[in-house]
N, C-alpha and C positions, 0 to 999 in steps of 0.2 A: 328229714328236712328237704326242701327244694334245692334244686341245683340252679345257681344263678350264673348267668352268662351274658354275653353282649346281647345275644338274641332275646333272652327273657327281659332284660331290662329295656331294651329298646321298644318291645311290643307291648310290654306291661303284662306278660303272660307267666304262668307258673312254672311250666316244663319247656325245656329247649327241644320241642319236637314240632315239626311241621308236616302236615299232610299235603303233599304235593298235588298239583293239577294232574288230573287223569281223565281222558275222554270216557264218556258214558259212565263215569263213576263219580266225578267230583261235583254232586249235586248239593243243595243246601242241607238235608237231613245229616249226611256225613260231615260236612264242613262244620256244622253247628255243634255236631256231637264232640268232634275233636277240640274244638275252641272251648266248649263248656267243660271239657276234661282237664283243660289247662294248657294244651297245646295251641296251635292255630291251624284252623282248617282252610282249605282253598276251594272256591268253587271255580269250575273250569269254564272260562267264558265262552270258548268256541263250541262247547257241546250244546250251548244254548242256540236255538234256531234263528234268533234275532236279538239285536241290542234289548229291546223292550222285554224279551223273555228273560234276558239276564237280569233286568233291573227287578223283575217279579221275583226271580230265584234269590237275589240278594236280600230283598225285603223279606222273603220266607225265612232265610236263615237268621236274620235280625230278630224276627218274631220268636225264634227258638232259643236264642241266647243273647246275652248282653255283653258277651265277650268279643274280642276282636275277630273277624272274620275276614280273610283275604281273597283274592281273585287271581286266578292264573291266566295270562293272555300270551299265547304262543304266537309268535310271527314267522309265518312260513310262506315262501314263494308258491304260487298256485296260478293255474290257468285263469281261474275265476276266484280270486281272493275274497274273503269276507271284507266287509266294511270295518277295518279295524279301528278307524276314527270314531265311528259311532259307539262301538263297544268300549273304547277307551274313555268316551265322554260319560257314559253311564257309570264307569267306575269312579270318575271324578265326581259326578252329580251325587252319587250315593255315599260319598266321603269314606271310601275304603282306606282302611288304616294301612295295609300292607298289600303289595303287588308282586306276584311272581312273574317275571317275564321270561320267555325262552325263545329259542329259534335264532334266525340269521340276524346278523348285526345291521344289514342294509335297512335303513328306516327306522331303527332302534332309538336313536338319539332323540328326536322329538318327542317320542313317548315317555322316555325317561324324565325328560325335562317337564313335561306335562304333569305326570304323576308326582313328582318331587314339589313342583309349584303348589300342587293341591295338598300337600302335607303328607303323602303316601311314603311309607318305608319300602324301597324298592329292592328286591332279591332276584338277581339274574342267574338262571341256570347255565352252566357251562361244563363242557366235556374236556376242555384243555386249559392249562394256566395261561397260555398266550391269549385265549379268548377272554379269560377272566381279566386279564391286564386291560384289554380294550374296553371291557365294560366298566372297569374301575375309572378309566379315563373319561367315560361318559358320565360319570357321577352316580352310578348305583351305589346303594348302601351296603349291600352284602352280596356275596356270591354263594351259590349252591353248586358245589363241585360235585359232578355227576360221573362216577366211575363206570367202566365198561360192564360192570355187573348188572346195571340198571336194567329196568324194563323200558320199552319204547326205544327211543333214538339215542344211542351211545356215541354217535359220531362215527368217524372213520379211523380214529387213532389208536383205539384198543388199550387204553392205560387203566389199570386197575386202581381202586382207591387206596391201597397200601402205599403206593408211590404218589399217586395224584395229591392226596392231602399233604403229604409231607413236603412236596414242592410248593403246594399253595401257601403253606406256612412260611416257607423260606422266602417266597417272591411277592406275595401280595401285601398291600399296604391296608386293605380294608379286611373286615371279618369275613369268614366263610362257614358254611355248614357242610356236613357230609351227606351225599345224596348217592343211592345206587347200592343195593345189596344190604340194606340197613334194617334190623327187626328187633335187636336185643339190647339189654342194659350193659352187657359186656362190650358190644360194639359202641355204644355211646361213651362209656369211659375211655375206649380206645381212641374214638374221635376226638374226644376232649384232649387227650394226651398227645395227639398229633396236630392241635392247634385249632380245631374246629370248635364252633360255638353251639353245636346241637346236631340233630339228625334231621333230614328231610326223607320221609317214606312214602312209598306210593303202594307198591304190591302188598305190603304188610296190612295197610288199611284196607285192602279190598276184602281180605278175610277177617271182617268183623261184622258184629250184629247189624250195625247201622249202615253198612255199605249197601246202596241201593242196587245191588245185581243179584242174579238168580243164585240160589243155593248150590246148585250144581258147579258153577264156576268157582265158589268159595271152597267147596270140597276138592276140587281139582288142584287148588293151591295147597291145601292141606296134605294132599296125596303126592304132590309132586316133590322133586329134589333138585339138587344143583344141575342135573343132566336133562331137565324137562323143558328147556328152551331151545328155541332155534334163532339163528340170525338170517333174516330174509332181507331181500332187495339191496344186497351188498353190490350187485352187478350194475345197480343204477346210482350207486353212491348216496343211497338214503337208507342205510341200515337201520333195521328195526329189530330188537330183541322181542321175541312172542313166544306164547306156549306152543311146545312141540305137539302137533296133531296132524291129522290126515291132510288138512288144508295147507298147513305151513310146509309140509313135505311135498306136496304137489307144486306150490311156489318154487321150491328150491330146485325140483326136476325141471320146471320150465325155465328158470334162470340158467341151468346148466346147458340146456338144450338151445337157448336162444339168449345168450349174454346181452346185457344191456337193453333188452327189448321190454320196457315196461308194459306195453300194450298186451303182451302174452299173458301176463298174470293180474293185470290191473283189476279185473273182475273179481278176483279173489281176495283182494286186499281192501275193498271198499269198506268205508267206515259204517254203512248201513248194515253190512253182514255183521260186524262187530257188535253194533248195537242191538241187533235182533238177538244174538246170543246172550247178551247181558241182561237185556230188559224183558225179553219174551220167552224164548225157547228154552235157555240154559243148555243148549247143545254145545259142548266143549270142542267138538271136532269139525264143525262146518263153517268156521270163519278163522280169520287171522287176528288174534287179539294179544295185546301187550302184557307181557309178565316178566318178572325178573328172577334171576338165579336164586334169589332170597326165599324162594319156596322151600328150599332145604332147612330153613329155620322157622317155618310155619307149621305148627302142629295143632292149632285149635282156632275156633272163631270166636274171641271174646268181644265183650262190649270195648268201645273205644277208651272208655274210662279204665277199665281193668288193664287193657293194653298199655296205655300210657303209664299208669301208676305202677304196673309191674316192671317195665322198662327202667323207669327212674329208680325204683327200689333196688333192682339189681345192679345198676350203676353204681349207687351209692355204696352198695355192699362191696362191690369190686375195689372202689376207690379206698374205702375206709379199711378194708380188712386185706384183701390180697395185695393191693399195691403198698399201703404202709407197712404191712408185715415183710415185705420183700426188702425192706431197707434194714440192713442189720448195723447196729450201733457200734 
């Protein structure tokens, strides 16, 4: 039987599993496959080259499923920032039911207000409970608590999910989901036990049939383990967890030689390099690309339906049998 939580009831979905936003991965085919399988998939807004391209991607997803599909909009400071306002307007125009926001708080408030006014359910991703409290005050509906194990940007506080989720349950007044290092049904059961309403998974969905990335990247995730990532850009306080390869090791070398000098390695961490590896060459070594420690739990490349149903079945088994049997009359 399905697992019912605040997340499933709020979004009208079957399973408490979110496919989070991922650059050069979160396209319509993957998002629609996750939603069709009973979770909720996210299209990554800023992977699209323009707001109108995002509109086309949303409409493609809607043609592939009649289930709710969300959009991730990450707000980050940049020398030449994208037109966040126009991307947000597309989200509103297309009547997106759920929006995953992330990034810095400066300027977040008007977007939360705008999305809520349009009827969207807003989930904000945070790496610290104090940030989650700030988002709570802004009126977001749910928090995605993102532990240090996660792919991409884990922040600078290095707090793992075992502690982060327990603190969130104690201190937040709004619901939250677990994010970072998530891949299995036993983890879903554990997250529920810690007070979460479901899982937000990124890297695990990269290793699925529908993920629109090169098979070499998927195989690297299957072959990797918990030691197969590196933390780069710590010296410029923009830490990113990435796949450990020749290029990430070179970035670390340059950071050690010239601490704080982003220009020394900027050419190695360009998004275009990442995109080329994922969409064209499949070269796992010549770019810096986000990946989480959850690789240790990835052993296959299933369909999204197989993955989600397997996670939920395992969680149900853990809850009904292992946990119930642990209680002695």
